[in-house]
C-alpha positions, 0 to 999 in steps of 0.5 A: 279502586272502590273508595268508601267514606265512613261516618260515625266510625268508633275506634277502640285503641286498646290501651288503658289511659292510666297506663298509656304514656302517650295519653292524652297529648299524643292521642291524635297522631297515634290514632292517625298512624293506626288508621293509616296502617289499617288502610284509611286515608287521613286528611286535615278534616279528620275529627276525633272525639274521646268517648269516655264511657258506655253511657256516653256512647249510648247517649250519642247514639240516642241523640243521633237517632233523635236528630234523624227523627226531627230531620224527617219530620221537617222534610215535606218534599224531596225533588230531583232536578236535572241540573242541565235542563232544569226539568223535574226528574222526580218529586217525592211528596213525603208529607202527601202535600201536593206542589207544582214541581215544574213551577218550583224548578223555574223559581229555583233557576231564576233565584240561582241566576239572580244570586250568582249575578249579584255576588256580595249583595245579599241584603235584599235577597231571599236566597243565600248561598254558602258552602255550595248550598242554596237556601230559599223561601218559597211560599211557606217552605224553606228550600235546601238546594245543592248541585251535583254533577248531573242533578240538583237536589231540592229539599222542601222543609218546614224549618231551616235545615240542620247541620245533620241534614246538610251532611246527609245531603252532602253524602247523598248526591254523589252516592245517588249519581253513582248508583243511578248514573246510567238512568241520568245519562239516558235522560240527557241523551235520549230524553227517557227517564226511569226512576225505578228504585230511586224512591226506595233509595231516598226513603232509606237514605233520609230514614223517611220510614220513621214517619211511615204508618207502622205495624208489628211483625207476625212472628218473633224469633225466641232470642229476640223476644227474650231480648225485648222482655229483658228491656223494660222500655222495649217491652212496654213499647211493644205492648202499647203498640199492640194496644194501638193496633187493637183499634186501628190497623196501623200506628205512627211512631210519634203516637207511640212515643207520646204513649210511652212518654206518659208512662215513664219519666224518661227523655224522649230521645231515650224512648225513641232510641228503644223504638228504633231498635225495634224498628231495626230488628224488624219487630216494628214494620213500616208500611207506605201510606197508600198500603195502609189506606188500602188496608183500611178500605179493605177492612171496612168492606169486609166489615160491611159484608159481614154485617150484611151477611150475618143479621142479628139472630136475637133481640139481645143484640142491639143495633140501629135496626133494633131502634128502628123496629122499636120506633115503629112499635111505639106508634102502635103502643099505648102507655100501658103496653109500653110499660109491659115491654119496658118490664120485659126488657128490664127483666132480660137485662137483670138476667144477663147481669146475673149471668155476668153478661154485662154488655148484653144487660146494658143493651137491654137496659138502653132499649128500655130507657129509650121506650121510657123516654118516648112515653116520658115515664119519669119514674121509669127513666130515673129507675133505669138510668140508675140501673145503668149507672150501677151496672157501669160502676160494677163493670168499671170495678171489675176493670179496676181490680184487674188493673190493680192486680196486674200492676202489683204482679208486674211490680213484684216481677220487676216490670216497672213500666208495665206496672205503671201502665196498669196503675195509670189505667186503674187511676183513670177508672178511680178518677171517673168514680169521683161522682160516686166517691170524692175521697177514695184513698186509693187515688193517692196511694196509686199516685205515690206508687207511680212516682216511686216506680218512675224514680226506680226506673 
């Protein structure tokens, strides 16, 4: 017979409580009877909680995901030890921090032996045994330990284990031993141990993927995309994730969580729940740290190859090489020739600025400023510095107008989270303008809009 245990199982009895004569006094025996009819085995440990609304059920799910996330952040190492020999079978460093697992195994065995031989006198012990769990302090870690039939599971933690984590361990050990029974027997009989698929099983069981580097899927089914667009938090999360990937090849859920939190005034567990839905629907894709590091190195190599292959074809493109050439020319220049070159560079910058090629104009002005500083031409330094300030102000003004307009459009369409995000970007630009205009009324106006939209959410 295949036997299953099911946690967090929801049950709808099908009755309206106002019309049920058994509610609430006889609900428990009624539920037990119905579950028995469905083939469930009921024991004295059965706990039943009434969840009286959709909002309450949603809140319970949010709290469950939040507990999982906190538990994963707490785990530093997962170590599987052979219970009979005390040898380490598997050491999975969740945090990447190295530890001598064999030395730890010896420490654990010594503590267990000592605690079992001194039952009832724990005052001077650093180990505690309760409900078949052992807990130790080792270096800066808290250790949670539990024995199975074949293995001893050891979790190295930053802080003490939660009740949720203890329950995970309780269910993990028998499942692990059943799935990998043959491998564990082979180790006992022949000394051979293969842990293929074991790490993946540990990752899935303890939801360790929640702290992996993340990326986004390349393709989304139309119905999933519609669902994301209709959920403001998921839509904002998706867009912020894309922004994070613009500067890096991966992001972490913790960073994403903090970025979304800056926009919406919602509880962290509510935001995490929506992020988790994107993860479950494979919109957000976890990748192992080794793969992310390898990808970063590959991207860096590709970038260096491109730089080596494609040399600048115009003096408009400013690079370190441009500055080196300018430095070499400076040695052969006098003040008069330097002023001529500065005028030429400034004219190029002005032409680029008129053509709305602001980045190119900025580069030409910076080269001119470099020369002016080399020859200590104070009037030119002031003039070009002001030109750069004005150019920067002009660029920021364009960005400001774009973000305000995008925020207004999002607000009109009811996409309040995206609207807040745009208004926040505009506010940051305006606050940067304080060196030009201390009393810009738009700052106060945008702050009011953001507060109003947060209240609407």
